C-alpha positions in Angstrom: 136.2 57.8 -92.7 133.3 55.4 -92.3 135.3 52.6 -91.6 137.1 54.5 -88.6 134.0 55.3 -86.8 132.6 51.8 -86.9 135.7 50.8 -86.0 135.8 53.4 -83.1 132.3 52.3 -82.3 132.9 48.6 -82.4 136.2 49.5 -79.7 133.8 51.4 -77.3 131.4 48.8 -77.2 134.1 46.0 -76.9 135.8 47.8 -74.0 132.4 48.5 -72.2 131.5 45.0 -72.4 134.8 43.9 -71.0 134.4 46.2 -68.2 131.3 45.2 -67.5 132.1 41.4 -67.3 134.8 42.0 -64.8 133.2 41.6 -61.8 131.6 38.3 -63.2 135.4 37.1 -63.1 136.3 38.2 -59.6 136.5 36.2 -56.8 134.6 36.5 -54.0 135.1 35.6 -50.2 132.6 33.1 -50.0 133.5 31.1 -53.2 137.2 31.4 -52.3 136.7 29.6 -48.8 134.0 27.0 -50.2 136.4 26.0 -52.6 139.6 25.5 -50.5 141.4 28.4 -51.6 141.7 30.5 -48.7 141.2 29.9 -44.9 141.0 31.6 -41.6 144.0 32.3 -39.7 144.5 33.4 -35.7 145.7 36.4 -36.9 142.3 37.6 -37.6 143.5 37.7 -41.5 142.8 35.3 -44.0 145.4 33.4 -45.9 145.9 31.7 -49.3 145.9 27.9 -49.8 146.0 28.0 -53.4 147.6 31.4 -54.5 147.1 32.6 -57.8 146.7 36.1 -59.4 143.0 36.5 -58.2 143.3 34.7 -54.8 146.3 37.2 -53.8 144.3 40.1 -54.9 141.4 38.8 -52.8 143.3 38.3 -49.9 145.1 41.8 -49.9 141.5 43.1 -50.3 140.0 41.3 -47.7 142.7 42.0 -45.3 143.3 45.5 -45.7 139.4 46.1 -45.0 139.4 44.1 -41.9 142.8 45.8 -40.7 140.8 49.2 -41.2 138.1 47.7 -39.1 140.2 46.3 -36.7 142.0 49.6 -36.2 138.8 51.2 -35.6 137.6 49.0 -32.7 141.0 49.6 -31.2 140.7 53.0 -31.2 137.2 53.1 -30.0 138.2 50.4 -27.0 141.5 52.0 -26.3 143.4 49.0 -26.8 146.0 47.6 -29.1 145.3 46.7 -32.9 147.2 43.1 -31.8 144.8 42.4 -29.6 141.9 43.1 -31.7 143.4 41.0 -34.2 144.0 38.1 -32.0 140.4 38.1 -30.9 139.1 38.5 -34.5 140.9 35.3 -35.3 139.6 33.2 -32.6 136.1 34.4 -33.3 136.6 34.1 -37.1 138.0 30.3 -36.7 135.0 29.3 -34.3 132.6 30.6 -37.0 134.0 28.7 -39.7 131.3 26.6 -41.0 132.6 22.6 -41.5 134.3 22.0 -44.8 136.4 25.5 -44.9 140.0 25.4 -43.9 141.4 27.0 -40.8 144.9 27.5 -39.1 145.2 27.9 -35.8 149.0 27.4 -35.8 149.3 24.0 -37.0 149.1 24.2 -40.5 145.9 24.2 -42.6 143.3 21.8 -41.5 139.9 21.1 -42.8 137.3 22.1 -40.0 
């Protein structure tokens, strides 16, 4: 009986530790851009340059957040989502610092 109690506590502590460590293993946008894993595109969204499970998850998350934001802008200004996406793509590429990748239609290029 004591062994089961100790085992349950140990499993609980290990599970909690693992959950708390997950953010440390998550990839953030800044890191992904600076390491050449993702880049900005003319569509207003990021795309994977070096796809992986982490990169693909990041791309999906960032792009879904951007789409919600772009749709809000489109609704507030009575313009199409596509117009907002196109303008956002131009701005994102312009703001991309040297040493990061962009795709302005001619494939990935280091800015």
